[in-house]
C-alpha positions in Angstrom: 46.1 26.8 53.1 44.7 25.1 50.0 43.9 27.3 47.1 40.9 26.4 45.0 41.2 26.6 41.3 39.9 29.7 39.7 37.5 29.7 36.7 40.2 30.7 34.2 42.3 27.7 35.3 39.4 25.4 34.8 38.5 26.9 31.4 42.1 26.7 30.1 42.4 23.1 31.3 39.0 22.3 29.6 40.1 23.8 26.3 43.4 22.0 26.2 41.8 18.7 27.2 39.1 19.1 24.6 41.6 19.8 21.8 43.7 16.8 22.8 40.8 14.4 23.2 39.1 15.4 19.9 42.4 15.2 18.0 43.2 11.7 19.5 39.7 10.2 19.2 38.1 11.9 16.2 40.8 13.3 14.0 41.2 16.9 12.8 39.0 19.1 14.9 38.1 21.8 12.3 35.9 19.2 10.5 33.9 18.3 13.7 33.6 21.5 15.6 30.5 20.2 17.5 32.6 17.6 19.2 35.1 20.3 20.1 32.3 22.3 21.7 31.1 19.4 23.8 34.6 18.5 24.6 35.3 22.0 26.0 32.2 21.9 28.0 33.0 18.4 29.4 36.7 19.2 29.8 35.9 21.7 32.5 34.8 18.8 34.7 37.9 16.8 34.0 39.5 14.5 31.4 36.7 12.0 31.5 34.1 14.7 31.1 35.6 15.6 27.7 35.4 12.0 26.5 31.9 11.6 27.9 30.6 14.7 26.2 31.8 13.5 22.8 30.5 10.0 23.4 27.0 11.3 24.4 27.0 13.6 21.4 27.7 10.6 19.1 25.1 8.5 20.9 22.2 10.9 20.3 21.0 10.3 16.8 20.0 13.2 14.6 22.2 15.9 16.2 24.9 15.9 13.6 
């Protein structure tokens, strides 16, 4: 029987993915907390979701 991931597993994976992606792509994460927030949100969907969230955040002018 295949066990589906539970929400806490997805959230933890999203948080760790976001911290890693923001650190690798943007630098120290305390300076750019908005990228960390979009990275956590996108990280729940997978590793590319975190990168896509940060890219879209940078692409929309006037947010930062």
